[in-house]
C-alpha atoms as one frame of an Amber mdcrd trajectory, in Angstrom:
protein
 -60.041 -40.703-210.394 -56.940 -40.011-208.170 -54.665 -37.533-209.105 -51.647
 -38.996-206.920 -51.137 -43.008-207.249 -49.170 -44.371-203.827 -48.491 -48.321
-203.758 -49.035 -48.885-200.017 -48.460 -52.551-200.356 -49.897 -55.860-201.514
 -53.448 -57.131-201.776 -55.799 -54.980-199.418 -53.565 -52.167-198.785 -55.171
 -49.988-200.529 -58.297 -50.571-199.072 -56.429 -50.329-195.737 -55.350 -46.806
-196.325 -58.935 -45.555-197.892 -60.389 -46.861-194.436 -57.246 -45.182-192.744
 -58.464 -42.034-194.552 -61.691 -41.964-193.457 -60.716 -42.030-190.122 -58.738
 -39.134-189.858 -61.673 -37.271-191.794 -64.178 -38.926-189.296 -62.071 -37.040
-186.384 -61.470 -34.234-188.076 -65.114 -33.231-188.691 -65.649 -34.077-185.350
 -62.929 -32.020-183.818 -64.384 -29.051-186.045 -67.353 -29.001-184.878 -66.542
 -28.944-181.277 -64.448 -26.428-181.731 -66.899 -24.104-183.526 -70.216 -25.524
-181.382 -67.851 -24.359-177.896 -66.474 -20.893-179.814 -70.466 -20.433-180.638
 -71.688 -21.340-177.484 -68.907 -19.223-175.561 -70.237 -16.324-177.457 -68.059
 -16.029-180.219 -68.582 -15.463-183.947 -68.158 -19.048-185.297 -67.456 -17.887
-188.698 -64.725 -15.577-187.646 -63.231 -18.293-185.050 -63.117 -20.341-187.843
 -61.651 -18.191-190.145 -58.672 -16.842-187.336 -58.044 -20.616-187.100 -57.563
 -20.683-190.690 -54.334 -18.753-190.264 -52.851 -20.778-187.437 -51.537 -24.582
-186.842 -55.503 -25.778-186.718 -55.919 -25.075-190.482 -56.845 -27.962-192.550
 -59.052 -28.706-195.551 -61.818 -29.944-193.105 -61.856 -26.714-191.249 -61.885
 -25.088-194.471 -64.852 -26.856-196.182 -66.573 -28.210-193.538 -66.387 -25.663
-190.969 -67.719 -23.112-193.345 -70.597 -25.798-193.733 -71.493 -25.686-190.387
 -71.592 -22.164-189.895 -73.450 -21.865-193.044 -75.968 -24.684-192.152 -75.151
 -26.359-195.712 -75.477 -29.976-195.239 -76.508 -30.952-198.612 -74.609 -34.191
-199.464 -70.763 -34.117-200.970 -69.753 -37.164-199.111 -73.618 -38.806-196.997
 -73.264 -39.916-193.779 -74.185 -43.470-194.230 -71.420 -43.808-196.698 -69.198
 -42.921-194.233 -70.780 -44.921-191.566 -70.090 -48.152-193.950 -66.189 -46.948
-193.870 -66.285 -46.559-190.365 -67.951 -49.984-189.791 -64.937 -51.627-192.014
 -62.675 -49.629-189.747 -63.681 -51.302-185.929 -64.551 -54.272-187.545 -60.911
 -54.850-189.055 -59.551 -53.028-185.874 -61.715 -55.987-183.699 -60.039 -58.333
-185.807 -56.358 -56.962-185.256 -57.522 -56.121-181.278 -57.080 -52.724-181.870
 -58.975 -50.149-179.789 -59.901 -47.222-182.118 -62.268 -45.402-179.214 -62.646
 -42.468-181.093 -63.587 -43.689-184.343 -66.245 -45.762-182.203 -67.284 -42.375
-181.168 -67.203 -40.699-184.526 -69.571 -43.540-185.550 -71.851 -42.873-182.964
 -72.283 -39.346-183.689 -72.932 -40.686-187.192 -75.153 -43.226-186.145 -77.667
 -40.338-183.868 -77.550 -38.101-186.868 -78.710 -40.939-188.918 -81.364 -42.087
-186.742 -82.737 -37.995-187.028 -82.747 -38.799-190.585 -79.929 -37.713-191.852
 -78.417 -40.403-193.287 -78.383 -38.228-196.759 -76.740 -35.543-194.967 -73.274
 -34.147-195.706 -70.509 -35.955-193.371 -69.996 -32.432-191.999 -73.551 -32.666
-190.494 -71.925 -34.614-187.690 -72.007 -31.381-185.670 -75.836 -31.523-185.406
 -75.322 -34.299-183.150 -73.161 -32.511-180.904 -75.241 -29.426-180.872 -78.128
 -31.712-179.690 -76.139 -33.582-177.074 -75.154 -28.821-176.078 -78.985 -28.161
-176.560 -77.366 -25.046-178.704 -76.657 -24.698-182.514 -74.222 -23.410-184.090
 -75.436 -19.800-185.224 -77.683 -19.400-182.188 -77.090 -16.314-179.635 -75.302
 -17.764-176.804 -77.308 -17.450-173.594
């Protein structure tokens, strides 16, 4: 399944690492969605902004893959929102038990919850941007007012 195998600790540490990965992915998807929505609403071409950002410090696999999905409006499932919700539920319940606050993870989960409430449980997790678009009353790809 995976190419790299790393021992990260004792029993349960692998699950912890997987959940930590899903926190990072969710927060990066949210950041890319906000950035592209901001750029589009400000009147910039989100595809060109994405391309420009790919050459700088903001470059990431999330910007490359999921940013393209957001710009092209292709939300066919790669990793479904409902699966990411499951992983973030694990993160948030574990954090609560540990006495750790994960405020941005909770926000990402609420954005996924909004998508699910609008029929998007099976959308690709990059469709989180749709929840942000509802909040902005603006969709990437629209012409700015």
